[in-house]
C-alpha positions as CSV (number, residue, x, y, z in Angstrom):
1,X,253.7,-170.0,-15.1
2,X,257.0,-171.7,-14.7
3,X,260.1,-170.2,-13.2
4,X,263.7,-171.5,-13.0
5,X,266.0,-171.1,-9.9
6,X,269.3,-169.6,-11.0
7,X,271.3,-171.7,-8.4
8,X,270.1,-175.2,-9.0
9,X,268.6,-174.7,-12.5
10,X,265.4,-176.5,-11.3
11,X,262.0,-175.5,-12.3
12,X,259.1,-174.5,-10.2
13,X,255.6,-173.5,-10.6
14,X,254.9,-169.8,-10.0
15,X,251.2,-168.4,-9.3
16,X,250.4,-164.8,-9.1
17,X,247.6,-163.9,-7.1
18,X,245.0,-161.5,-8.0
19,X,244.7,-159.8,-4.6
20,X,247.4,-157.2,-4.1
21,X,249.5,-156.5,-0.9
22,X,250.6,-152.9,-0.5
23,X,252.0,-153.6,2.9
24,X,254.5,-156.4,2.7
25,X,254.4,-157.3,6.4
26,X,250.4,-158.4,5.7
27,X,251.4,-161.0,3.1
28,X,251.3,-164.0,5.7
29,X,247.8,-162.7,6.4
30,X,246.4,-163.8,3.0
31,X,244.1,-166.6,3.3
32,X,246.1,-169.2,1.1
33,X,249.1,-168.5,2.7
34,X,248.0,-168.5,6.1
35,X,246.6,-171.9,6.0
36,X,249.2,-173.3,4.3
37,X,251.6,-172.1,7.0
38,X,249.5,-173.3,9.7
39,X,249.2,-176.9,8.5
40,X,252.3,-179.2,8.0
41,X,253.6,-180.5,4.5
42,X,252.4,-183.8,3.4
43,X,253.3,-186.1,0.7
44,X,249.9,-185.6,-1.2
45,X,249.4,-182.1,-0.9
46,X,251.1,-179.4,-2.8
47,X,253.5,-177.6,-0.6
48,X,254.5,-173.8,-0.5
49,X,257.9,-173.1,-1.2
50,X,258.3,-169.6,-0.9
51,X,256.3,-166.4,-1.6
52,X,257.3,-163.1,-3.0
53,X,256.0,-159.5,-3.4
54,X,256.5,-157.3,-6.4
55,X,257.8,-153.9,-5.1
56,X,256.1,-152.0,-7.9
57,X,252.8,-153.8,-8.7
58,X,252.2,-155.2,-5.0
59,X,251.1,-158.9,-6.6
60,X,252.1,-161.7,-4.4
61,X,253.6,-164.6,-6.3
62,X,253.7,-168.1,-4.8
63,X,256.1,-170.8,-5.5
64,X,255.1,-174.3,-5.7
65,X,257.2,-177.6,-6.9
66,X,256.2,-178.1,-10.6
67,X,254.3,-181.4,-11.5
68,X,254.0,-182.8,-14.9
69,X,250.3,-182.5,-15.6
70,X,246.8,-182.9,-13.9
71,X,244.6,-185.8,-13.6
72,X,242.1,-184.2,-16.4
73,X,245.0,-184.3,-19.0
74,X,246.4,-187.8,-17.9
75,X,242.9,-189.3,-18.4
76,X,242.6,-187.7,-21.7
77,X,245.8,-188.6,-22.6
78,X,245.9,-192.5,-21.4
79,X,242.5,-193.1,-22.8
80,X,241.9,-195.9,-20.4
81,X,243.0,-196.0,-16.7
82,X,243.2,-199.4,-15.5
83,X,241.5,-200.0,-11.9
84,X,245.0,-200.6,-10.2
85,X,246.0,-197.2,-11.2
86,X,242.7,-195.4,-10.5
87,X,242.8,-197.1,-7.0
88,X,246.5,-195.7,-6.4
89,X,245.2,-192.3,-7.3
90,X,242.1,-192.2,-5.2
91,X,243.9,-193.6,-2.2
92,X,246.6,-190.7,-2.5
93,X,243.8,-188.2,-3.2
94,X,242.0,-189.2,0.2
95,X,245.2,-189.3,2.1
96,X,245.8,-185.9,1.2
97,X,242.4,-185.0,2.3
98,X,242.7,-186.8,5.6
99,X,245.5,-184.8,6.4
100,X,243.6,-181.6,5.6
101,X,240.5,-182.6,7.6
102,X,242.9,-183.6,10.4
103,X,243.8,-180.1,10.6
104,X,240.5,-178.9,10.5
105,X,240.8,-177.5,6.8
106,X,238.8,-178.8,3.9
107,X,239.6,-178.1,0.0
108,X,236.2,-177.5,-1.4
109,X,237.1,-177.8,-5.1
110,X,238.3,-181.1,-5.6
111,X,238.0,-182.1,-9.4
112,X,240.5,-183.7,-11.9
113,X,242.0,-180.5,-13.1
114,X,243.0,-180.0,-9.2
115,X,244.8,-183.1,-9.1
116,X,248.5,-183.0,-10.1
117,X,250.6,-185.8,-10.9
118,X,254.3,-186.6,-11.3
119,X,255.3,-190.3,-12.2
120,X,253.3,-192.3,-9.5
121,X,252.8,-189.6,-7.2
122,X,249.5,-187.8,-7.0
123,X,248.8,-184.3,-5.2
124,X,246.2,-182.0,-4.5
125,X,246.8,-178.8,-5.9
126,X,245.0,-175.5,-6.4
127,X,244.6,-174.5,-2.9
128,X,243.0,-171.1,-3.3
129,X,239.6,-172.4,-2.0
130,X,241.0,-173.8,1.4
131,X,238.8,-172.9,4.3
132,X,239.0,-173.9,7.7
133,X,236.0,-176.0,9.0
134,X,233.6,-173.9,11.2
135,X,231.9,-175.9,14.0
136,X,228.9,-173.3,13.3
137,X,227.9,-171.0,10.9
138,X,227.6,-170.9,7.1
139,X,230.3,-170.9,4.4
140,X,230.3,-169.4,1.2
141,X,227.3,-170.6,-1.1
142,X,229.0,-171.0,-4.5
143,X,231.8,-173.1,-4.3
144,X,233.5,-176.2,-6.2
145,X,232.8,-176.7,-10.0
146,X,229.2,-177.7,-10.5
147,X,229.8,-181.4,-11.7
148,X,231.6,-182.3,-8.4
149,X,229.4,-180.3,-6.3
150,X,227.8,-182.5,-3.3
151,X,223.8,-182.4,-2.9
152,X,224.1,-180.3,0.4
153,X,225.9,-177.6,-1.5
154,X,223.1,-177.5,-4.3
155,X,220.3,-177.9,-1.6
156,X,221.4,-175.4,0.8
157,X,222.8,-171.7,1.0
158,X,226.4,-172.5,2.4
159,X,225.4,-175.4,5.1
160,X,228.2,-178.0,4.3
161,X,231.5,-179.0,5.7
162,X,234.2,-181.5,5.0
163,X,232.2,-184.2,3.7
164,X,231.4,-182.4,0.4
165,X,235.4,-183.2,-0.6
166,X,234.8,-186.8,-0.1
167,X,231.6,-186.8,-2.9
168,X,234.0,-184.9,-5.0
169,X,236.6,-187.4,-4.4
170,X,234.2,-190.3,-5.4
171,X,232.9,-188.2,-8.8
172,X,236.7,-188.0,-9.6
173,X,237.2,-191.9,-8.9
174,X,234.3,-192.5,-11.3
175,X,235.8,-190.2,-14.1
176,X,239.0,-192.2,-13.6
177,X,237.8,-195.3,-13.9
178,X,235.2,-194.4,-17.0
179,X,236.7,-191.2,-18.7
180,X,233.4,-189.6,-18.3
181,X,232.0,-187.3,-15.5
182,X,229.2,-188.9,-13.5
183,X,226.7,-185.9,-13.1
184,X,227.6,-183.5,-16.0
185,X,224.8,-181.3,-14.9
186,X,224.0,-178.1,-17.2
187,X,222.7,-176.0,-14.4
188,X,222.2,-176.4,-10.5
189,X,218.4,-177.9,-11.2
190,X,219.8,-180.4,-14.0
191,X,222.8,-181.0,-11.7
192,X,220.4,-182.2,-8.6
193,X,218.2,-184.2,-11.4
194,X,220.9,-186.3,-12.6
195,X,221.9,-187.1,-9.0
196,X,218.5,-188.3,-8.2
197,X,218.3,-190.4,-11.3
198,X,221.3,-192.4,-10.6
199,X,221.0,-192.5,-6.5
200,X,217.2,-192.4,-6.4
201,X,215.3,-189.4,-5.1
202,X,216.0,-189.2,-1.1
203,X,213.2,-189.5,1.5
204,X,211.4,-186.8,3.0
205,X,213.5,-187.2,6.2
206,X,216.7,-186.8,4.4
207,X,215.2,-183.6,2.6
208,X,214.2,-182.2,6.0
209,X,217.5,-181.8,7.3
210,X,218.5,-179.4,4.7
211,X,215.4,-177.3,5.0
212,X,216.5,-174.9,7.6
213,X,219.2,-173.5,5.3
214,X,217.3,-174.4,2.0
215,X,218.5,-172.6,-1.1
216,X,216.2,-170.1,-3.1
217,X,216.9,-172.1,-6.2
218,X,214.7,-175.4,-5.3
219,X,211.2,-175.9,-4.0
220,X,212.2,-179.0,-2.5
221,X,209.5,-180.9,-4.8
222,X,211.2,-183.0,-6.7
223,X,210.4,-186.0,-9.5
224,X,210.6,-189.2,-7.8
225,X,213.2,-191.6,-9.2
226,X,214.1,-195.2,-8.1
227,X,217.5,-194.9,-9.2
228,X,219.6,-196.5,-12.0
229,X,223.0,-197.1,-9.8
230,X,226.1,-196.4,-10.7
231,X,227.1,-198.1,-13.9
232,X,231.0,-198.5,-14.3
233,X,232.0,-199.4,-17.6
234,X,235.6,-201.2,-16.4
235,X,235.7,-204.2,-14.0
236,X,235.4,-203.1,-10.4
237,X,235.0,-205.6,-7.9
238,X,232.2,-205.5,-5.1
239,X,234.6,-203.8,-2.4
240,X,235.3,-200.9,-5.1
241,X,231.8,-200.5,-6.1
242,X,230.5,-200.5,-2.4
243,X,233.1,-198.0,-1.4
244,X,232.1,-195.7,-4.5
245,X,228.7,-195.7,-2.8
246,X,229.8,-195.1,0.6
247,X,231.3,-192.0,-0.8
248,X,228.3,-190.9,-2.7
249,X,225.8,-191.1,0.1
250,X,223.3,-188.2,-0.1
251,X,223.1,-187.5,3.8
252,X,226.5,-186.2,4.3
253,X,226.4,-187.5,8.0
254,X,226.2,-191.1,6.4
255,X,229.0,-190.6,4.0
256,X,232.5,-192.1,4.7
257,X,235.1,-190.1,6.3
258,X,238.6,-189.9,4.9
259,X,240.1,-192.2,7.8
260,X,237.3,-194.7,7.1
261,X,238.1,-194.7,3.5
262,X,241.8,-195.3,4.0
263,X,241.4,-198.3,6.2
264,X,238.8,-199.8,3.4
265,X,239.5,-203.4,2.3
266,X,239.5,-202.3,-1.0
267,X,243.1,-200.8,-0.7
268,X,244.5,-203.9,1.0
269,X,246.8,-204.8,-1.8
270,X,248.7,-201.1,-1.8
271,X,251.3,-202.3,0.4
272,X,254.2,-200.5,-1.4
273,X,252.4,-197.3,-1.5
274,X,251.2,-197.4,2.1
275,X,254.7,-198.6,3.4
276,X,256.3,-195.5,1.6
277,X,253.8,-192.8,3.1
278,X,254.2,-194.3,6.6
279,X,257.9,-194.2,6.2
280,X,257.8,-190.4,5.1
281,X,255.4,-189.7,8.2
282,X,257.7,-191.6,10.6
283,X,260.7,-189.6,9.6
284,X,258.8,-186.3,10.1
285,X,257.6,-187.3,13.6
286,X,261.4,-188.4,14.7
287,X,262.9,-185.2,13.0
288,X,260.2,-183.1,15.2
289,X,261.2,-185.0,18.4
290,X,264.9,-184.9,17.8
291,X,265.6,-181.3,16.6
292,X,262.4,-179.6,16.2
293,X,262.3,-179.4,12.6
294,X,260.5,-181.1,10.0
295,X,262.2,-183.1,7.2
296,X,261.3,-181.8,4.1
297,X,261.4,-182.7,0.4
298,X,264.3,-181.3,-1.3
299,X,262.2,-178.9,-3.1
300,X,261.0,-177.2,0.2
301,X,264.2,-176.8,2.0
302,X,263.7,-173.2,1.7
303,X,261.8,-171.7,4.7
304,X,258.2,-172.1,4.6
305,X,257.4,-168.5,6.4
306,X,259.8,-166.3,4.0
307,X,258.4,-163.8,2.1
308,X,260.6,-162.1,-0.3
309,X,260.2,-158.7,-2.2
310,X,261.8,-159.9,-5.4
311,X,262.3,-163.1,-7.4
312,X,266.0,-162.2,-8.3
313,X,267.1,-165.9,-7.6
314,X,264.7,-167.3,-10.2
315,X,264.3,-166.7,-13.6
316,X,260.9,-166.1,-15.0
317,X,260.2,-167.6,-18.2
318,X,256.9,-168.2,-20.5
319,X,255.2,-165.0,-19.4
320,X,252.3,-165.5,-22.0
321,X,250.4,-167.9,-19.6
322,X,248.5,-169.6,-22.6
323,X,251.6,-170.2,-24.7
324,X,253.3,-171.4,-21.9
325,X,250.5,-174.0,-20.8
326,X,250.7,-175.6,-24.3
327,X,254.8,-175.4,-24.3
328,X,254.8,-177.0,-20.8
329,X,252.5,-180.0,-21.7
330,X,254.5,-180.9,-24.5
331,X,257.5,-180.5,-22.5
332,X,256.5,-182.6,-20.0
333,X,255.5,-185.3,-22.3
334,X,258.9,-185.3,-24.2
335,X,261.4,-184.4,-21.5
336,X,263.9,-187.2,-21.1
337,X,264.9,-187.9,-17.5
338,X,266.4,-191.0,-16.0
339,X,263.8,-193.2,-14.0
340,X,264.3,-193.3,-10.1
341,X,261.8,-195.8,-8.8
342,X,263.0,-195.3,-5.2
343,X,261.4,-191.8,-5.3
344,X,258.5,-192.6,-7.3
345,X,256.1,-191.2,-4.6
346,X,258.2,-188.0,-3.9
347,X,257.2,-184.5,-4.6
348,X,261.0,-183.8,-5.4
349,X,261.7,-186.7,-7.6
350,X,263.3,-185.8,-11.0
351,X,261.5,-188.8,-12.7
352,X,258.6,-188.2,-15.0
353,X,256.7,-190.6,-16.9
354,X,257.6,-194.5,-16.9
355,X,259.2,-195.2,-20.4
356,X,256.4,-197.7,-21.5
357,X,253.9,-194.6,-21.0
358,X,256.2,-192.2,-22.5
359,X,256.8,-194.2,-25.4
360,X,252.9,-194.8,-25.8
361,X,252.1,-191.0,-25.3
362,X,254.5,-190.1,-28.0
363,X,253.2,-192.7,-30.3
364,X,249.7,-191.3,-29.6
365,X,250.8,-187.8,-30.3
366,X,252.6,-188.7,-33.4
367,X,249.7,-190.4,-34.7
368,X,247.4,-187.3,-33.8
369,X,249.7,-185.2,-35.8
370,X,249.6,-187.2,-38.7
371,X,245.9,-187.5,-38.7
372,X,245.7,-183.9,-38.4
373,X,247.9,-183.3,-41.5
374,X,246.0,-185.8,-43.6
375,X,242.7,-183.9,-42.7
376,X,244.3,-180.6,-43.7
377,X,245.4,-182.1,-47.0
378,X,241.8,-183.7,-47.6
379,X,240.4,-180.3,-47.0
380,X,243.0,-178.5,-49.4
381,X,242.2,-181.2,-52.0
382,X,238.5,-180.8,-51.7
383,X,238.8,-176.9,-52.0
384,X,241.2,-177.3,-55.1
385,X,238.6,-179.5,-56.8
386,X,235.7,-177.4,-56.1
387,X,237.5,-174.3,-57.3
388,X,238.5,-176.2,-60.7
389,X,234.6,-177.4,-60.8
390,X,233.7,-173.5,-60.8
391,X,236.1,-172.6,-63.1
392,X,235.2,-175.1,-65.7
393,X,231.6,-174.0,-65.5
394,X,232.7,-170.3,-66.2
395,X,235.0,-170.8,-69.1
């Protein structure tokens, strides 16, 4: 839900956690909060502003910067996302993953719904599945949404690591380009079969790597497919296709890593975006050396480690989550805010959609509303005519 800060009038996103915390001193030990406190803020990872504990219900509320919409909504709204824009989105996703992986943390649930956008900025959100990378040992078996789950997650009982984030990012990149999911499986068995149909059935030596921790859902006797290959319906140059295949390697040890992807020639033309990210990183390093502090976005000026017992400085609104979600999306798309291009990649930026995109979206919304009105009117006329026919037969 959304909440408004009284002192500034700015809107933030509030996430009420399911877990309760009777002892206020134990708030910092909750997994999501403890992990977010241990890793520094990053431009492409949603930052925690504050946390609150309700005195009566003992529920914990996390405050995050408010973004416009998620990638799934963006794809559905735009209809067609250009290759250049898809490339910018992928680069920022990988940049955020590189930050997490460098601090021995991986996301485990990368999908379009968890990628948040504001103007040109792309941020990895929904950090509830964050987990520290274990050198040895198994992770939770059931993670990630099935369509974006890597082969090692399907074939084993928790024998996976940060490579699954790269696989999911590749699936998201394909969906951004085409508007359709790459592997929309109905079940785990169907999911793996769809992967084999596209990439081909792996060789026995590849499957042998997973047998030690194999899942009881599979017998490891699969249909033999040569693989149709990844067919992208929009123009994608050879560098882009090669990168996509590197991200979707069946063997996780052969899959491209985040640092390697960021230096890929496919991203050579994203000079403005790279310069902005580098400037932000340099500013943070200088701040740490000079005063031992980190330069934060204006949204993050509040202490990251503070845990309050009330939200008196915030005005909660739209308590009904379902109604709020619908209202928020329309508010984002129609809200008039002056464009600030110098902050177009910043989480704290107040700019929303580009004027051209906003007008196009508003036009599509009006057309959809008009089409809906026509359908309702036609249905009414049909029902009216049927009733008249029945009355004529009776009398």
